[in-house]
N, C-alpha and C positions, 0 to 999 in steps of 0.2 A: 604692537608692530607685527608680531607673528600672525595674529588673527587676520589682520588686513592683508598681509603679504600672501597668506595661504587662502584668502577669500573664504574664511569660515563665517557662516551665517549666524551661528549661535555662540556669541562671544563668551557668555558666562559659563559655558560648558567645556571650555578648553583650559588647560593648565600646563605648567612646566613641572615635570617630574624629575627629581634628583634620584639617580639610580646608581647603586654600588653593587655591581654584579657578583663580585667575589664573596661579599658578606651577605648577599641576598637582601639588601636593605633598599627601601623606597620611601620617599615622602614627597608630598605635593608642596611646592613653594607657595608662600603667601603672596598676595598681589603686591604688597608693599615692600617685599624683600628685594635687596639689591643683588642681582645675579652674580656680579663680579665678586662681591664680598663672600657669597656662598662658595664660589669656585676657588677662592683663595685658600680655603681650608682643605682642599683636596690634596692628596699625595700625588707627586709628580709621576710616580711609577705605576699608579693604579689605572684602571680603565673606567673610572667614574665618568658619567655623562648626564646631560640633560635630555629629556625626551618630551617633545611637544605632543600632547595627546588629550583625548577626551577624559573628563572627570565630572560626572553629573552630580556627585555627592559633595562637592567642595563646600557648599553652604546649605546643604539639605537640612541640617539640624535647626536652622532658623525657620524652615517651613514646617517641619514635623518634629518638634522638640520632644514630645512624649514618646515617640518611637526610639529616639536616640538616647534618652535618659530615663531608664526604668526607675520607678518610684523607690524600689528597694535599695537603689544605690545612692539616693539623694537623702541627705540629712542636714539639719541646721547646725552650724558650727558655733563657736563661742561668740563670734561677732555678728550673728544673725538674730533678729528678734524671734523669740519663741512663739510657737502656736501657728506658724505658717504652714500651709499645705505644701505637698510636693510640687504641685502645679505652680504655685506662686514662687517657690524657690527656683524652679526651672526658668520661669520668666525673668526673675532677677538675674539669674546666671546669663541668659541670652542678652539682657540689656547691659551686662557687665557692670552692674552697680555692686550691690552686696552679693557676695558669692556664697553659695551653700558649700557643703562638703561632699565630695565623691568618695564612696567607701566600698570595699568588697575584697573578697579573696582573689589572689592571683598566684600563679605558679612562677617562681623566680629561679633562674639558673644560678647556682652557687658559684662564686668565683673560683677559677682554677680547677673546677670539678665538672663532671658530666651530670651530676645529680641535680634534681629539681626539688624545691621545697615550697609548700603551700603556705602563704603568708597573707595576713590581713593588712591592706594598705589604706591610707587616707590621703586624699589630695585636697589641699587647702591653698589659699592665696599665698601663704607664707612658704609653701613648698610641699614636697612629697614625703610622707612619713609611713612607717610600718610599725606594727604592734609586736612586741616581743612576747606577749601573752594572749594568745587567741585573738579576739576582737576587742580587747580592752582599749578604751580611750584615755585611760588615766595617764597623765603626763609622765609618770615614772616608767610606764610601759611603752612609750612612744620613742621611736628611733628615727632621727633625721636621715633622709636618703638623698634628696637632691633639691637644688634651687631651680625654680621654674624659669627664671630669667636667663639662665645659662645652659639650657638644654633644648634639644630638638627631639621630636618623637618620630619614629620610623616604623613602617610596617615591615615585617619579616616575611619574605616570600615563601621560603621553603624551610620553615623552622623545625619540622620533624626530622628531616634528613640531615640538615646541617648542624643543628644544635641539640637534637634529641628531645625536642619539646613534646610534652604529653598530649598536645592538641594542635590543630592547624591555625589557631587564632593567636598568633605570636606577634609581639611588637617589642620595640626597645627604645630606650632613651640614651642620649649621649651628650656630652658637652658640645655646645654649638660652635665654639670657636676653635676647637681642637681637631686635628686630622682624625679621620675615622680609623680607629684601631680596635682590635678585638678586646683587648684588656680594658678599654674605656666604656664598653657597652654594658648597659644594664638590661638584660633580656628578660622579658616578662611574657606570660602566656595566660590567656583568659579561657573560660569554659565554653564560650560561644561567641558568635560574631557580634551580637548586640552588646555584650559586655566589653569586648575589645573596642568597638566603635565608641561606646560611652567614654571609656578612658582616654582614647586618643583625641576625641573631640573636646573633652574637658581640659586636657593639657593645652590645646590650642587656645581655648577661650580664656583660661586662667592666665596664660602667658601674655597674650596680646590684648585682652580686654576689649575696649570699645573700638580699637583699630579694626578688628574683624567685622564688627557691625558696619563700620564705614566702608570697608572693602566690599561687603555684601550689597550695600546700597549703591555704590558706584558701579558694580557689575551689572545691576539692573538698569541703571540710567545711562550707561555708556552706549554710544551709537553701535547698532548691530552690524552695520555694513555701510558702504558708500552709496548704496542704491538710493535713488530718489534725488540725488544731487544734480544741480544744473551747472552748465558752463557759464562763464562770465557774460556771454551774449544772451543768456536766457534760454538757450536750446537744451533739450534733454539729451543726456549722454546716449550714445548709440546702443550701449548695453541695456538701456532702460526703455527702449522703444516699446510702445504699447502694441500688443497683439490684437488683431481684428478678426472676428469670426467671419468666415466666408462659406458660401454654398456654391459648389461646382457641379451640382447635379443637372442643371439645365443645359440646353444646347447653345444658348447665347453666350456662354462663358460664366465666370464667377460673379457673384453678387455679395455685397456686404450685408450680413444679417443684423438688422437694427433692433429687433425685438430681443430683450435680454433673456426671456424665457426660452425662445427658440434657439438662441445662441448656446445656452446651457444644455439644452436637449441634444443639439448637434455635437457638442463636446463630449457628452456621455456616450453617444452612439459611436463616435469615431474612436474613443478610447477603448471601448469594449468590442469593437467589430472584429479585430484580429483574433480574439479569444474564442470565438465561435466558429472559426474556419476549420473545416474538417479535412482539408486537403493535405498532401504531404510535400508541398513545395518547400524549397530551401528557406524562404522567408518565414513560413509558419513553424518550421522546425526550430529555427533560431529563436523566434519569439516565444515558443513554448518553454524555452530554458532561460527566459529573461530574468528569473530570480537569481541566476548566477552573477549578474551584474549589480545586484542590489547591495548596499552597504551592510545590511543585516544578515546576509548569507555568508556562512563560513565554511562551506564545503564539508570535508571529511574530518574536521578537528574532533578530538576526543572530548568526552564529557568533562574530564578534569581540566583540559586546556580551555574549554569554553567557560567553565566556572571561574578559572583564574583570570580570564580576560574581563569578565563581568565585574569581578572584585576590583580589578585595576581601574576600571572606569567609574566605580562608585555604585554600590548596591542600592539604587533608588527604585522606588515602585514604578513599574512600567518599562524598565529597561529590558530589552529582548534581543535575541538572535535566533536564527534557524540554522541547523546543521544536519548533515546526513546521518541517519541512524546507523550505528555500527552493529546492531543486533538484528535489525529487520530490513531485508532487501527492499529497495525502491520506496522506502519510507524516510521520513524526516523527523526531527525533534525540535520543538519550539521551547527554548529556554527563556523563562520569564522571571524577573526579580520581583519579589513581593515580601515586604516586612523583613528586609535584610537577608533573605534567603532566595536561592535560585530554585525554581520549580520547573519540572520537565513534563512536557505534553507531547505524546506521540502523534505525529501527523501521518495517517495511513492512506496509502494509495488504493483506490478501488475503481471499479468500472460500473457504469450504468448506461444502458442503451447503446453500448458499443463505444462509449466515450470515457476517457480517464478523468477521475476526480480525486480530490483530496478531502479528508474529513478528520476531525478531532473528537467527534461525538457519536461514533459508530454509525455514520451515514445519515444522521438527522439533518445536518447542514453540510452541503456539498460545495466545494470550491473548484473551479476549473484550473486554477494554478495557485502557487504559493503567494504570488503578488496580490491576488484577489483575497486570499485568506488574511494576509497582513492588513490590507486596506479595510476589510470588514471589521477586524478586531481593533483597529485604531479608533473606530467610532462606537462599536458595540463590544461589551465584555464577553458575551456568549457564555461559554463554560469557564472562562478565565476569571480570576478574582479582581482583575483591574485591566483597563484598556492598555493596548500597546502604545507606548509613548516615546521612549528613547531607544533608537537603534544602537546596539553595541557594535561598534565598527572595529575593523582590524587595521586601522591606519594610524601610524605614528610618524610625525614629520620632524 
């Protein structure tokens, strides 16, 4: 309903985010969750809210499982046939049939203390366990921590400052039906983003099983928008009227361009014509700053704010934004996500033949504006590791 009301074209990339500002907790609601049931667990005195926002990584682990589940963290548990490779175990996990075991060290905040302790954890279908002796799996060394059916996993936004976490990759688990209270939180911290993503994704998969696979399939098959629909009398909606290529260069008035090749050529020429205008009229000055109206342009936000925004919308390959450089005047920075990390590329302003250009490769490739730079790299990788795909927007509804 929100997607249709807000006229969002990419339905599968939007989500409801449950935000607890005081505790710096956030989590993406699953598609099958009842919103009112979630809201019923909130404290009446708090400022908890839902945010309708972009989330490209909601089902990304179905598309690139090997990136989200490192082989070192996957092992076969007692109920899994031995001899299976890590790849086969991951495929079983995504199909939500036989589940492997997720294992690894995590920093855990000790109850009623500011100290953090490094502990080896195991995530199984039966629940979350920790080892009281190194990484031992022996039953006498395993301690039961939590039941998966009765908990939710949250990302912690500012774990270093609020909880004294040893790294930025903090998350927590809490009972799903209880109000959010500090004493009920089990706060954990991973060594890097990939490890944190592996744990949080595994919690979701282990808890919901095949329901997540169904949600993923439904998100792909759901209608993207109301475009293309017809009225009862068979007429096309006014918002869907077909555009016709026209030529107004002749003295006798406009003519419809019938040849598809000629129509495409006219479209390219018209789209690029304003970029090569060298006058200083008001129209050209406004068009020269057209990047300011693009959803991927974020003005003078800091590097930390930009990275936080990208993390919030899901660190998927090809997500990008452009911001003004804080260290180099008249330059910009292209922030690009690749392999769960934000990479930074300086866009330098230069002049050639009296005209201003932008470049990222020391002048080898020149672009007359940022819009042309983005359009080029949406088709060609150039010096980037991956093409620009998902604009990181600063819109929350």
